[in-house]
Backbone bond lengths (Angstrom), bond angles and torsions (degrees), N, CA, C in turn:
res aa  C-N    CA-C-N  psi(-1)  N-CA   C-N-CA  omega(-1)  CA-C   N-CA-C  phi
1 M - - - 1.490 - - 1.489 110.88 -
2 R 1.362 113.31 155.32 1.446 118.59 176.63 1.486 115.77 -109.68
3 H 1.394 110.32 -33.85 1.590 116.31 -178.65 1.488 107.36 -128.51
4 V 1.356 114.91 158.14 1.458 123.88 178.18 1.547 113.34 -134.15
5 F 1.296 116.74 130.15 1.443 120.49 173.21 1.483 113.82 -121.75
6 L 1.328 117.03 144.56 1.478 122.20 177.87 1.472 106.80 -101.73
7 T 1.371 111.17 138.36 1.494 116.26 173.18 1.566 110.39 -129.24
8 G 1.261 120.45 173.16 1.438 117.82 179.13 1.548 110.58 153.23
9 Q 1.289 116.91 167.29 1.467 119.34 -172.35 1.511 107.39 -66.84
10 P 1.498 111.07 158.05 1.369 115.03 -178.79 1.559 112.20 -61.73
11 G 1.313 115.88 139.03 1.557 119.53 178.43 1.537 110.93 88.63
12 V 1.343 117.73 -7.21 1.487 114.22 -177.41 1.552 113.89 -71.69
13 G 1.397 115.59 -16.91 1.416 112.64 177.47 1.479 115.97 111.47
14 K 1.359 118.82 25.58 1.461 121.25 177.67 1.484 117.25 -57.84
15 T 1.469 111.61 -49.80 1.385 115.60 176.69 1.453 118.50 -62.12
16 S 1.396 111.29 -38.57 1.595 115.64 176.43 1.584 109.48 -66.81
17 A 1.345 116.54 -31.34 1.443 115.51 -179.31 1.551 107.61 -69.02
18 V 1.408 115.85 -50.48 1.465 115.93 178.76 1.429 116.55 -56.98
19 R 1.308 119.73 -38.22 1.495 123.52 178.15 1.504 111.31 -66.58
20 G 1.387 113.19 -43.40 1.378 120.15 176.94 1.614 110.18 -57.61
21 V 1.226 117.08 -48.80 1.426 120.99 -176.46 1.507 109.85 -62.64
22 A 1.418 114.28 -44.27 1.394 114.59 -175.57 1.477 110.58 -68.53
23 S 1.367 117.23 -32.97 1.506 119.67 -179.42 1.546 107.67 -64.06
24 D 1.355 115.29 -48.12 1.432 120.65 -173.82 1.466 111.88 -61.95
25 V 1.384 116.43 -42.08 1.424 124.63 174.83 1.516 114.05 -62.61
26 Q 1.282 117.77 -40.11 1.513 124.04 177.94 1.455 106.08 -65.34
27 A 1.377 122.20 -46.24 1.455 121.17 -175.39 1.555 110.49 -68.12
28 A 1.276 113.75 -30.80 1.564 112.73 176.02 1.463 112.77 -71.20
29 I 1.353 114.52 -34.60 1.443 118.12 178.93 1.516 111.38 -68.39
30 L 1.280 120.43 -35.58 1.460 123.47 -179.99 1.473 107.13 -72.52
31 A 1.349 117.11 -34.55 1.460 114.34 -174.21 1.631 113.98 -86.94
32 S 1.340 111.41 6.23 1.502 120.00 -175.72 1.539 110.55 -128.64
33 S 1.275 113.12 -174.27 1.565 120.84 177.12 1.571 106.93 -101.75
34 L 1.285 122.74 17.65 1.438 122.21 177.94 1.581 110.15 -66.39
35 N 1.248 110.95 129.00 1.454 121.23 -178.96 1.552 104.72 -90.97
36 A 1.282 120.74 76.47 1.513 127.82 -173.62 1.446 111.48 -147.63
37 S 1.403 118.29 158.74 1.419 119.83 173.90 1.457 112.14 -148.94
38 L 1.281 117.17 171.78 1.564 122.33 -175.89 1.448 107.77 -124.66
39 G 1.350 116.60 146.64 1.491 120.79 172.84 1.596 107.57 -153.26
40 G 1.310 114.66 -176.92 1.442 121.46 -178.21 1.437 111.35 110.62
41 F 1.350 113.58 -160.65 1.601 119.18 -175.90 1.516 105.82 -151.83
42 Y 1.426 110.72 161.33 1.477 122.18 173.30 1.562 110.32 -131.12
43 T 1.216 114.48 166.90 1.417 123.72 179.36 1.535 112.58 -91.19
44 E 1.220 120.65 136.76 1.497 123.31 175.93 1.458 114.26 -131.68
45 E 1.420 121.88 133.69 1.318 124.29 177.91 1.599 110.26 -67.57
46 V 1.307 115.01 143.31 1.577 115.85 168.92 1.571 106.86 -110.33
47 R 1.294 112.20 133.39 1.487 115.59 -173.46 1.621 107.33 -125.49
48 S 1.293 113.07 139.66 1.455 117.11 178.34 1.569 104.08 -135.59
49 A 1.385 109.81 130.53 1.510 120.26 -179.47 1.544 108.87 54.66
50 G 1.351 118.03 38.18 1.375 120.80 174.45 1.528 116.76 85.73
51 E 1.390 113.66 -10.28 1.497 118.63 -178.97 1.540 111.54 -107.29
52 R 1.267 119.29 150.17 1.436 123.45 173.38 1.537 113.07 -68.74
53 S 1.329 116.96 123.48 1.439 115.50 -176.41 1.522 113.68 -116.04
54 G 1.425 112.68 -6.28 1.433 114.21 179.58 1.548 107.12 170.23
55 F 1.363 114.99 -168.80 1.463 124.25 178.71 1.488 107.85 -137.83
56 D 1.336 111.59 142.33 1.556 128.20 169.58 1.461 110.63 -106.75
57 I 1.365 113.48 157.50 1.461 113.21 157.20 1.515 108.69 -112.51
58 V 1.356 111.97 147.54 1.428 119.19 -174.31 1.561 106.68 -131.01
59 T 1.323 110.89 129.62 1.526 111.82 179.02 1.588 107.66 -83.58
60 L 1.308 113.96 167.32 1.501 120.00 -175.59 1.579 105.48 -66.96
61 S 1.346 117.53 -21.41 1.501 116.21 -178.62 1.526 108.63 -92.44
62 G 1.353 118.57 0.97 1.520 115.50 172.20 1.468 113.36 107.77
63 E 1.329 122.13 -8.05 1.462 119.11 177.50 1.461 114.75 -71.33
64 R 1.236 121.75 150.70 1.517 124.18 -172.98 1.445 112.06 -137.77
65 A 1.318 115.62 143.99 1.496 123.94 177.71 1.528 110.68 -147.41
66 R 1.304 119.55 151.48 1.421 125.70 177.98 1.491 112.18 -69.15
67 L 1.298 116.25 135.19 1.579 123.23 175.19 1.537 105.33 -107.23
68 A 1.238 118.89 -49.08 1.562 120.82 -171.97 1.560 106.68 -155.61
69 V 1.332 110.08 150.70 1.455 117.66 171.40 1.522 111.49 -139.05
70 L 1.334 116.10 159.50 1.544 114.68 171.67 1.434 114.94 -54.07
71 G 1.445 123.22 131.71 1.361 123.48 -177.19 1.463 111.61 174.31
72 R 1.267 115.30 170.56 1.465 123.00 -176.79 1.517 112.30 -109.50
73 D 1.268 114.89 -10.75 1.538 118.56 -175.87 1.660 109.86 -74.71
74 H 1.185 114.10 155.40 1.444 121.44 -177.44 1.615 109.68 -98.83
75 P 1.317 119.64 148.97 1.459 125.71 0.69 1.567 115.84 -73.69
76 R 1.343 109.77 150.90 1.583 116.68 -173.92 1.533 108.32 -131.42
77 V 1.368 111.43 145.08 1.379 119.76 164.47 1.579 106.69 -125.76
78 G 1.328 116.50 108.73 1.513 117.14 -177.77 1.515 104.63 71.38
79 K 1.314 114.76 -126.98 1.489 125.50 -174.50 1.526 108.25 -100.87
80 Y 1.339 117.56 10.23 1.449 118.49 -175.27 1.493 108.99 -112.78
81 T 1.395 114.20 133.43 1.507 119.54 170.40 1.511 107.11 -94.08
82 V 1.372 111.79 133.93 1.574 123.21 -174.60 1.558 104.12 -91.79
83 D 1.322 108.70 130.05 1.499 118.60 177.93 1.582 102.46 -97.01
84 V 1.292 115.05 91.00 1.484 119.59 -175.09 1.525 108.51 -63.98
85 A 1.353 117.64 -48.94 1.446 122.89 -177.50 1.462 111.34 -58.76
86 S 1.263 123.64 -44.80 1.469 127.55 174.73 1.565 110.59 -58.77
87 F 1.254 113.79 -53.79 1.490 122.47 177.10 1.512 107.47 -46.85
88 E 1.343 117.41 -63.30 1.476 120.73 -176.72 1.497 113.44 -57.54
89 S 1.381 119.45 -34.68 1.406 115.81 -179.58 1.506 120.79 -59.00
90 L 1.288 110.99 -18.35 1.577 119.57 178.45 1.453 115.54 -117.87
91 A 1.353 115.72 -39.82 1.492 121.43 177.76 1.452 116.01 -62.16
92 L 1.369 116.93 -42.66 1.436 122.42 -177.10 1.559 109.84 -70.80
93 P 1.214 121.71 -45.57 1.474 119.04 175.33 1.515 112.89 -66.00
94 A 1.370 120.31 -30.10 1.420 120.24 176.60 1.470 112.20 -73.20
95 L 1.326 117.54 -30.04 1.503 118.46 173.76 1.531 108.49 -70.35
96 A 1.274 114.33 -44.28 1.535 118.81 -176.59 1.568 109.86 -60.08
97 S 1.319 115.97 -30.03 1.460 119.32 -175.10 1.528 111.34 -68.60
98 S 1.356 118.22 -10.46 1.406 120.72 177.90 1.542 115.14 -57.15
99 K 1.394 112.99 -24.72 1.436 118.32 177.75 1.491 113.40 -64.58
100 Q 1.445 113.16 -21.00 1.467 117.90 -177.17 1.503 108.18 -88.94
101 T 1.319 122.21 -9.29 1.434 120.46 -177.73 1.564 107.67 -127.16
102 P 1.389 117.40 62.70 1.432 118.37 173.41 1.446 122.99 -53.86
103 C 1.345 113.33 -33.68 1.468 120.65 172.36 1.506 106.99 -105.15
104 G 1.236 119.47 94.19 1.492 119.45 -178.37 1.492 111.75 176.87
105 I 1.298 117.94 -166.77 1.417 129.72 178.01 1.524 111.76 -116.66
106 H 1.250 117.39 130.06 1.467 116.30 175.77 1.604 110.02 -120.25
107 V 1.231 116.67 122.08 1.550 127.06 -175.62 1.549 109.40 -82.75
108 I 1.266 111.93 129.68 1.518 114.89 175.76 1.583 103.06 -132.34
109 D 1.277 120.89 102.06 1.444 125.77 -176.27 1.545 110.91 -128.28
110 E 1.374 120.91 93.51 1.407 125.88 9.19 1.501 111.47 -137.18
111 V 1.405 119.38 174.22 1.397 123.06 166.42 1.576 105.39 -88.28
112 G 1.301 118.27 88.22 1.461 119.23 -172.61 1.503 106.14 -137.04
113 K 1.362 113.96 -176.51 1.430 124.80 -174.31 1.513 114.31 -59.21
114 M 1.334 116.56 -46.18 1.472 119.42 175.22 1.449 114.00 -56.78
115 E 1.355 118.04 -55.31 1.441 123.29 179.03 1.462 117.55 -57.26
116 L 1.380 115.13 -32.37 1.564 121.22 -172.89 1.422 106.88 -82.83
117 F 1.367 125.60 0.89 1.480 123.61 168.26 1.583 106.13 -66.00
118 S 1.282 117.89 -28.85 1.445 117.86 170.39 1.417 113.88 -72.57
119 K 1.355 113.92 121.04 1.512 117.63 179.41 1.601 107.72 -73.18
120 R 1.190 122.61 -18.86 1.498 126.62 -178.50 1.583 112.72 -86.14
121 F 1.293 113.94 -21.53 1.441 117.72 -173.07 1.446 115.15 -63.77
122 F 1.420 119.03 -62.19 1.346 124.12 -176.20 1.607 117.50 -57.06
123 P 1.340 117.25 -41.33 1.400 119.03 173.36 1.623 112.02 -61.42
124 A 1.334 116.51 -29.65 1.430 117.00 175.56 1.549 111.25 -76.58
125 V 1.207 121.43 -31.44 1.542 127.07 166.97 1.409 112.49 -58.28
126 L 1.293 115.31 -48.63 1.561 118.39 -174.83 1.613 106.68 -72.40
127 S 1.238 119.00 -24.63 1.459 119.58 178.46 1.507 107.40 -71.58
128 I 1.223 122.01 -36.63 1.506 123.76 179.15 1.534 106.26 -69.07
129 L 1.373 117.01 -50.58 1.448 121.84 -173.73 1.531 107.45 -62.22
130 D 1.228 122.28 -30.25 1.501 125.13 -172.90 1.603 108.19 -89.14
131 D 1.270 120.43 -14.45 1.426 119.82 -174.43 1.514 113.96 -80.47
132 V 1.305 122.32 105.05 1.326 124.34 -173.19 1.583 111.82 -72.44
133 H 1.325 116.72 -10.47 1.395 118.23 174.19 1.586 110.09 -101.86
134 G 1.330 115.79 7.01 1.436 118.31 -177.87 1.466 120.40 -92.91
135 P 1.264 125.52 -174.46 1.439 126.02 -179.50 1.514 111.31 -79.35
136 T 1.314 112.90 168.05 1.392 122.97 172.92 1.554 111.02 -78.16
137 V 1.232 124.00 127.39 1.432 123.95 176.55 1.431 114.21 -87.45
138 L 1.334 115.03 131.50 1.470 121.11 170.03 1.540 104.05 -119.51
139 G 1.390 106.14 113.15 1.509 115.56 -174.03 1.474 116.67 -132.95
140 T 1.386 116.35 -177.98 1.408 118.15 178.13 1.475 109.82 -129.55
141 L 1.345 118.24 152.23 1.445 121.73 176.98 1.600 109.59 -134.80
142 P 1.275 120.99 145.36 1.450 119.69 178.14 1.509 111.73 -82.00
143 I 1.357 112.49 153.85 1.425 121.24 173.73 1.537 105.60 -93.14
144 L 1.372 115.40 127.76 1.517 119.22 -172.59 1.541 107.93 -92.93
145 K 1.318 111.89 154.99 1.487 117.49 173.60 1.581 108.04 -71.63
146 P 1.400 117.72 147.49 1.378 121.75 178.29 1.462 113.03 -49.02
147 G 1.383 114.67 133.70 1.479 122.08 -175.48 1.543 118.89 84.87
148 R 1.319 110.61 -9.24 1.522 114.14 -179.79 1.553 108.59 -100.77
149 K 1.322 119.95 147.45 1.425 119.27 175.87 1.563 110.22 -144.17
150 I 1.342 112.06 146.15 1.485 114.97 172.39 1.599 99.47 -122.41
151 S 1.321 111.75 119.41 1.471 116.34 -172.47 1.508 111.65 -63.62
152 Q 1.383 114.96 -35.87 1.559 114.27 177.44 1.483 112.85 -62.45
153 V 1.387 119.21 -33.17 1.474 123.47 -178.07 1.487 107.16 -68.95
154 E 1.309 113.80 -43.61 1.525 119.47 178.41 1.471 110.78 -59.28
155 Q 1.331 118.21 -46.47 1.398 126.26 179.76 1.493 116.16 -55.08
156 V 1.396 116.92 -44.30 1.362 124.77 178.01 1.612 107.38 -67.81
157 S 1.260 115.11 -46.36 1.454 119.93 -177.03 1.459 114.77 -61.81
158 A 1.299 115.63 -34.83 1.450 119.35 -179.10 1.493 117.74 -80.97
159 R 1.314 117.11 -4.29 1.440 119.17 -178.97 1.487 115.09 -64.54
160 K 1.271 123.36 145.54 1.420 121.73 -179.30 1.504 113.16 -80.97
161 D 1.251 117.23 -9.38 1.452 121.67 -178.49 1.484 110.37 -103.09
162 V 1.402 118.46 6.45 1.536 121.26 179.83 1.485 109.10 -120.60
163 L 1.297 114.08 133.52 1.435 124.71 175.77 1.582 106.71 -106.51
164 V 1.252 118.11 124.45 1.495 126.50 -178.42 1.574 106.50 -104.55
165 L 1.298 116.37 120.95 1.397 121.23 175.76 1.513 113.03 -106.11
166 E 1.296 120.39 138.15 1.469 119.46 176.61 1.454 111.45 -97.70
167 L 1.307 117.05 125.08 1.405 121.96 -174.11 1.531 106.65 -97.26
168 T 1.343 113.26 141.38 1.481 120.80 177.55 1.515 105.71 -134.00
169 R 1.398 117.59 165.23 1.462 119.73 172.37 1.465 113.36 -60.76
170 E 1.332 116.59 -30.79 1.434 120.05 -177.44 1.546 111.28 -78.16
171 N 1.236 119.41 -33.16 1.441 119.61 -174.20 1.547 116.08 -104.40
172 R 1.211 120.47 -4.47 1.445 121.23 -163.44 1.580 108.18 -71.33
173 D 1.269 122.39 -39.77 1.479 118.25 173.26 1.537 113.05 -59.03
174 E 1.277 115.84 -46.35 1.466 116.49 174.19 1.508 118.30 -61.26
175 V 1.329 115.60 -38.30 1.463 120.19 175.92 1.519 107.19 -61.90
176 R 1.212 120.81 -48.06 1.503 127.34 176.03 1.442 112.28 -46.50
177 R 1.331 115.89 -56.19 1.497 127.34 -175.08 1.604 107.42 -61.41
178 E 1.307 114.45 -48.33 1.450 117.98 -175.23 1.511 108.71 -73.40
179 L 1.196 124.55 -34.37 1.412 127.38 -178.45 1.557 110.93 -71.34
180 V 1.225 116.51 -39.44 1.504 122.30 172.73 1.452 106.11 -57.21
181 Q 1.249 122.06 -53.98 1.438 126.56 -172.01 1.587 109.19 -63.80
182 V 1.290 115.77 -43.43 1.409 115.82 -179.79 1.618 114.92 -69.20
183 L 1.267 111.58 -31.96 1.519 115.50 -179.77 1.536 108.40 -75.52
184 L 1.326 117.06 -39.76 1.466 116.65 172.90 1.479 116.05 -60.97
185 E 1.239 115.07 -42.35 1.561 119.75 172.15 1.456 111.87 -52.96
186 H 1.442 114.01 -49.29 1.407 122.88 179.79 1.507 111.36 -56.55
187 L 1.387 116.80 -52.08 1.475 119.47 179.68 1.504 110.42 -62.13
188 A 1.252 118.66 -37.67 1.498 118.27 -178.67 1.555 112.75 -61.24
189 R 1.351 113.61 -26.67 1.559 115.03 177.37 1.491 106.88 -87.52
190 G 1.222 121.50 7.29 1.484 121.15 172.35 1.524 121.62 99.11
191 G 1.427 113.08 -6.58 1.496 117.61 174.74 1.468 107.65 59.89
192 G 1.330 118.79 -152.00 1.469 123.29 166.73 1.498 110.46 77.75
193 E 1.426 109.09 -159.79 1.529 114.66 -169.57 1.428 111.42 -66.12
194 D 1.444 112.56 137.90 1.478 122.78 172.50 1.570 109.49 64.30
195 C 1.294 118.67 11.67 1.516 118.35 -177.10 1.601 108.91 -100.48
196 F 1.216 112.90 88.81 1.527 118.19 179.54 1.563 110.68 -86.22
197 F 1.273 117.93 143.72 1.519 118.22 -178.01 1.494 106.91 -85.63
198 N 1.345 114.64 154.42 1.486 122.45 -179.19 1.527 105.40 -81.91
199 A 1.385 113.50 118.03 1.410 121.28 -169.54 1.559 111.94 -97.63
200 S 1.373 114.72 1.36 1.435 115.64 -172.10 1.518 115.83 -53.29
201 K 1.368 111.03 -45.39 1.499 117.16 -177.82 1.584 115.68 -67.32
202 L 1.270 116.50 -11.94 1.377 124.57 -175.46 1.521 113.62 -103.81
203 L 1.344 115.93 -15.76 1.482 123.17 -176.59 1.527 111.16 -57.22
204 P 1.363 119.92 -37.64 1.488 112.91 -179.21 1.518 116.18 -69.43
205 F 1.326 116.02 -4.03 1.488 120.31 176.23 1.538 112.39 -106.29
206 A 1.370 118.88 2.61 1.415 125.56 179.08 1.470 115.32 -59.26
207 A 1.350 116.31 128.80 1.389 121.77 179.15 1.500 112.63 -65.57
208 R 1.324 111.52 148.66 1.577 115.05 -178.86 1.573 104.64 -98.03
209 L 1.268 114.82 94.82 1.498 120.20 -173.61 1.582 109.80 -92.74
């Protein structure tokens, strides 16, 4: 496999797992002679007076932009209004920066309904996934309710170079440990063109799609 995505029920800790894996891999890189780097972005809740008031996206280098806030305007997901322009202002450059990290890991959290209101987002994701000289993607996908489909999520899940892992409260710590080890071994081999990671240790956690 070349790329790995985490899925799971809302609140199970997909973003926390991705951030934890990225942090552990980055620490190992800094403590070693590995010539590799990390890029990309994750989604973070914004809270006010103890209540969730929206979502930001945050790059691994610490830049931040609004993704969604409480509101009635469109486009909307539930009670949140998506700020497409703000999202694109940071997410698209973060995706484009993958060209600067051909031997590394690129985080995309997540390929979901809010992000997909941007018409430019998914083509940029596919560009990274298709790039044989590019980084390995560590991403997240939502689990959809029965009868509901998002074609872009299905398209990512169906790729032969993508492994989708299902995160649960019971397995999330083990998934994090195994994924860190697999990615570090992958980076130690040099990543890059035609360098697929050994997925055997991760197959017990593979999602049934």
